[in-house]
C-alpha atoms as one frame of an Amber mdcrd trajectory, in Angstrom:
protein
 -19.742  -7.195 -24.970 -16.945  -9.620 -25.798 -14.377  -7.172 -24.423 -16.405
  -6.871 -21.221 -16.590 -10.650 -20.828 -12.854 -11.000 -21.470 -12.108  -8.292
 -18.916 -14.356  -9.959 -16.347 -12.730 -13.341 -16.988  -9.293 -11.816 -16.622
 -10.321 -10.191 -13.333 -11.684 -13.509 -12.017  -8.434 -15.279 -12.960  -6.378
 -12.542 -11.308  -8.434 -12.743  -8.113  -8.271 -16.559  -8.132  -4.532 -16.418
  -8.617  -4.185 -13.953  -5.757  -6.307 -16.163  -3.511  -4.247 -19.222  -4.431
  -1.047 -17.300  -3.788  -2.291 -16.265  -0.353  -3.120 -19.901   0.413   0.289
 -21.223  -0.585   2.360 -23.048   2.009   5.568 -21.304   3.006   8.335 -23.899
   3.282  11.632 -23.404   5.106  14.669 -25.677   4.764  16.929 -25.654   7.814
  19.542 -27.745   9.532  22.699 -28.229  11.579  25.912 -29.969  10.540  28.077
 -30.628  13.588  31.081 -32.863  14.047  34.249 -33.094  16.101  36.966 -35.304
  17.523  36.818 -36.828  21.011  39.404 -38.595  23.159  38.171 -40.914  25.941
  40.012 -42.903  28.602  39.094 -46.305  30.107  36.868 -47.416  27.249  37.215
 -51.036  28.453  38.175 -52.983  31.563  41.844 -52.948  30.465  41.902 -49.146
  30.760  42.560 -48.454  27.085  41.903 -45.030  25.535  40.382 -44.121  22.165
  40.245 -41.133  19.823  37.295 -40.970  17.450  34.802 -38.921  15.474  31.528
 -39.170  17.459  28.607 -40.969  15.841  25.478 -39.934  17.760  26.099 -36.248
  18.438  28.758 -33.598  19.005  27.604 -30.312  20.548  24.265 -30.802  18.726
  22.919 -33.738  16.688  23.184 -33.057  12.950  19.905 -32.688  11.073  18.132
 -31.338   8.005  14.491 -30.329   8.134  11.538 -28.942   6.226   9.020 -26.716
   7.989   5.869 -25.463   6.273   3.073 -23.104   7.350  -0.166 -21.860   5.830
  -2.363 -19.055   7.158  -5.942 -20.344   7.337  -7.455 -17.075   8.551  -9.294
 -16.338  11.797  -6.039 -16.725  13.726  -5.496 -20.325  12.599  -2.387 -21.705
  10.965  -1.693 -25.146   9.499   1.855 -26.496   9.641   4.041 -29.523   9.043
   7.541 -30.520  10.177   9.746 -33.184   8.581  13.168 -33.486  10.223  15.893
 -36.000   9.448  18.764 -36.846  11.798  22.056 -38.122  10.393  25.596 -38.972
  11.463  28.297 -36.777   9.948  30.988 -39.432  10.430  29.331 -41.919   8.050
  26.252 -40.154   6.655  23.841 -42.804   7.949  20.388 -41.955   9.279  19.805
 -41.737  13.007  16.709 -42.482  15.154  16.536 -46.152  14.213  17.029 -45.580
  10.496  13.897 -43.459  10.064  13.900 -41.026   7.131  12.364 -38.289   9.298
  13.210 -39.674  12.707  13.570 -36.414  14.578  10.084 -35.200  13.656   7.356
 -36.083  11.166   4.080 -34.387  11.973   1.263 -32.125  10.807  -0.941 -29.858
  12.878  -3.007 -26.740  13.476  -2.287 -23.892  15.886  -4.170 -20.889  17.171
  -4.655 -18.774  20.280  -5.893 -21.902  22.066  -2.613 -23.764  21.475  -1.108
 -26.276  19.059  -2.495 -29.677  18.054  -0.023 -32.082  16.408  -0.375 -35.553
  14.846   2.557 -37.816  13.987   6.032 -38.569  15.311   6.911 -35.775  17.707
   8.906 -34.641  20.712   7.027 -35.586  23.867   6.784 -33.709  27.168   9.896
 -35.281  28.717  11.935 -33.831  25.849  10.243 -30.425  26.099  10.578 -30.236
  29.896  14.376 -29.957  29.669  14.726 -27.596  26.714  15.158 -24.455  28.830
  16.735 -26.015  31.935  19.439 -28.368  30.621  22.193 -25.924  29.581  24.205
 -28.595  27.731  21.245 -30.127  25.916  22.033 -33.081  23.615  25.809 -32.570
  23.879  28.158 -35.585  23.550  29.057 -35.210  27.239  25.745 -34.531  29.034
  22.954 -36.106  31.085  21.806 -37.933  27.939  24.846 -40.149  28.490  23.421
 -41.165  31.876  19.849 -41.608  30.623  19.881 -42.067  26.814  16.091 -41.783
  26.652  16.204 -38.046  27.431  17.563 -36.787  24.068  15.465 -39.475  22.318
  12.152 -38.666  24.012   9.962 -38.783  20.923   6.778 -40.746  20.292   5.509
 -42.434  17.122   1.783 -42.608  16.317   1.089 -39.701  18.658  -1.387 -36.887
  19.181   0.077 -33.882  20.993  -1.130 -30.608  22.471   0.846 -27.582  23.673
  -0.494 -24.270  24.976   0.936 -21.143  26.593  -1.504 -18.869  28.395   0.288
 -15.758  29.695   3.173 -17.894  30.950   1.152 -20.910  32.081   2.341 -23.825
  29.957   0.253 -26.975  29.466   1.141 -29.930  27.267   0.390 -33.600  26.678
   0.954 -36.425  24.189  -0.880 -39.708  23.688   0.785 -42.408  21.602  -1.027
 -45.493  20.317   2.314 -47.175  19.538   5.336 -45.369  20.884   8.195 -46.778
  18.792   7.741 -48.284  15.341  11.426 -49.118  14.753  13.134 -52.357  15.817
  16.658 -51.232  14.860  17.767 -51.134  18.499  19.109 -48.488  20.827  17.146
 -45.924  22.840  15.508 -44.500  19.693  14.312 -47.858  18.319  12.849 -50.148
  20.992  10.446 -52.264  18.888   7.098 -51.279  20.378   4.810 -50.199  17.542
   1.631 -51.185  19.398  -1.811 -50.783  17.849  -2.596 -54.408  18.753  -6.158
 -55.689  18.582  -7.413 -56.913  21.942  -4.835 -55.009  23.992  -5.391 -51.251
  23.956  -2.504 -50.672  26.384   0.153 -52.381  24.230   3.001 -49.927  23.570
   0.881 -47.000  24.710   2.674 -43.892  25.951   1.235 -40.901  27.762   3.208
 -37.775  28.672   2.098 -34.547  30.326   3.605 -31.227  31.368   2.595 -28.206
  33.433   4.778 -25.185  33.993   5.127 -21.433  34.255   7.641 -19.475  32.179
   8.865 -15.878  32.077  12.043 -14.327  30.718  13.520 -14.206  34.207  12.580
 -17.649  35.517  10.548 -20.764  34.885   9.426 -24.006  36.509   7.842 -27.150
  35.090   6.967 -30.714  35.981   6.382 -33.620  33.617   5.145 -37.217  33.736
   5.914 -39.943  31.194   4.672 -43.535  31.141   5.830 -46.068  28.527   4.094
 -49.426  28.267   5.491 -52.557  26.639   4.453 -55.412  24.377   5.840 -58.714
  23.093   9.373 -58.259  21.780   9.901 -54.751  23.093  13.304 -53.771  24.496
  14.417 -53.073  28.079  12.307 -55.864  29.563   8.993 -54.174  28.694   7.686
 -57.338  27.034   4.058 -57.017  28.139   1.559 -54.162  28.344   1.596 -54.527
  32.128   5.307 -53.593  32.147   5.940 -49.851  32.512   8.774 -47.349  32.548
   7.792 -44.097  34.295   9.756 -40.834  34.527   8.685 -37.869  36.634  10.641
 -34.644  36.285  10.820 -31.291  38.052  12.879 -28.587  36.332  13.632 -24.888
  36.636  15.741 -22.041  35.268  16.731 -18.603  36.550  18.311 -15.687  34.707
  20.844 -13.595  36.651  21.547 -10.906  34.097  23.053 -12.736  31.134  23.855
 -15.833  33.208  21.422 -18.723  33.077  21.093 -21.316  35.837  19.224 -24.551
  35.157  18.482 -27.541  37.363  16.198 -30.524  37.665  15.527 -34.010  38.942
  14.331 -37.021  36.935  12.796 -39.782  39.034  12.532 -43.103  37.173  10.667
 -46.278  38.121  10.789 -49.353  35.882   8.505 -52.374  36.321   9.879 -54.793
  33.755   9.594 -58.562  33.257  11.048 -60.882  35.952  14.368 -61.238  34.129
  14.959 -57.469  34.242  12.957 -56.697  37.362  12.047 -53.549  39.254  14.370
 -50.550  39.543  14.278 -47.001  40.867  16.679 -44.090  40.411  16.917 -40.320
  40.694  18.987 -38.223  38.301  19.900 -34.737  39.554  21.510 -32.035  37.420
  22.602 -28.418  37.824  24.184 -26.197  35.198  25.127 -22.640  34.357  25.655
 -20.816  31.066  27.308 -17.422  30.644  28.023 -15.488  27.408  30.920 -13.043
  27.140  31.676 -11.401  23.836  31.651 -14.037  21.106  32.114 -16.835  23.676
  29.642 -18.902  25.724  30.825 -20.942  28.703  28.598 -23.806  29.914  29.101
 -26.095  32.883  27.050 -28.883  34.424  27.215 -31.383  37.250  24.934 -34.409
  37.544  24.429 -37.451  39.736  22.324 -40.583  39.354  21.395 -42.348  42.594
  20.253 -45.919  42.019  18.114 -47.230  44.845  18.873 -50.652  46.370  22.388
 -50.680  44.861  25.619 -48.696  44.885  25.778 -48.467  41.083  25.746 -44.678
  41.110  27.388 -42.199  38.726  28.667 -38.606  38.980  29.325 -36.375  35.979
  31.149 -33.057  35.536  31.322 -31.243  32.163  32.511 -27.832  30.925  32.122
 -26.490  27.377  33.394 -23.340  25.656  31.843 -22.191  22.358  33.116 -19.415
  20.091  30.878 -17.813  17.442  32.869 -17.249  14.264  29.688 -15.836  12.706
  25.940 -16.019  13.247  25.936 -19.519  11.749  29.356 -21.061  12.382  30.759
 -22.060  15.776  33.822 -23.830  17.131  33.798 -25.446  20.554  35.775 -27.507
  23.007  34.697 -29.519  26.051  36.111 -31.541  28.893  34.251 -34.050  31.035
  34.518 -36.710  33.699  32.207 -39.611  34.605  32.759 -41.447  37.912  31.214
 -44.940  38.000  30.587 -46.602  41.349  30.025 -50.320  41.966  29.216 -52.185
  38.762  28.042 -49.067  36.942  29.378 -48.684  33.390  28.009 -45.359  32.133
  30.204 -43.841  29.423  30.915 -40.121  29.373  30.219 -39.931  25.643  26.709
 -40.771  24.462  26.692 -44.272  22.972  30.257 -44.991  24.061  31.780 -47.638
  26.338  33.625 -47.679  29.668  34.975 -50.380  31.938  32.615 -51.252  34.812
  33.323 -49.220  37.934  35.956 -47.061  36.201  36.259 -43.305  35.937  36.280
 -41.956  32.403  37.762 -38.629  31.315  37.226 -37.039  27.945  38.084 -34.029
  25.807  36.603 -32.951  22.495  36.826 -30.188  19.897  34.433 -29.553  17.053
  32.851 -27.340  14.420  29.128 -26.578  13.980  27.312 -24.814  11.131  23.639
 -23.824  11.026  21.689 -23.200   7.805
């Protein structure tokens, strides 16, 4: 009898251990380390040039992340993502000094889509992932509109679904930016204020259709302000709205991507009202171990002549599946009083044309 009881207990422990093992979270550690050297002309009104190691990004922003999943059964899966962005030149944290500033969220996904809670990429960010061939490169449309590569929302609930190519997504943030460190990733609008439900609220939405051969999408993004917030959004009645239309087309191995980002800002009287349209078109073509990317872009600012034109080309060589070397050249033409630097986060003399070259090394793990 005792042997029978011991055998039964051992079987129960074995089954419990197997069940626990099946329920364990699978965790993946991943990342990118990317850095280079860039040379820029006309970094000030005197026309001086500079050579530097970029701070914000190179061909991709450097990061380290942790991604975990657990199978819940019945087609459901729980997951979390914690992703830190850092600067290779100094080792400091990016995204306003947040520990996990690129992403920090938990969620559940199934056949009906994905539900996410926490700091996450919003629909403006997602809308350009397959259409902007340069992405968050040092010379790219993120230099013209720094919000684009920083389109993430704190305190957010997000949904994303793909139904036989029909893509639907949305985010709702109760306080879009909890960091006051400055810059486009830290605009001091944490929200969640009693008596003002609109303070620092952000809503984004996306609808699109995607296949291997082509895809189209449109997105809408409204940021609201609050006392102390950056960019003149110092009240919940102040808004910054972006509407995008984007598309891509595959011609064999060649990818074409294009889009327009219409922006309308209703800020406080000191900053005022502004409208602009940012157009971009790019192409990417692989040949052997090389990939050649090129992009042109233009921002038209309504009611002023402060427009900009950008032209960039990049060549990447795969030394292995994980290690790449690259070079790029670019040009940013500033009209009127415009002072948009070619390199993200850089400087240029007002109304001057800036040329730049860069080389770099990127490793994925």
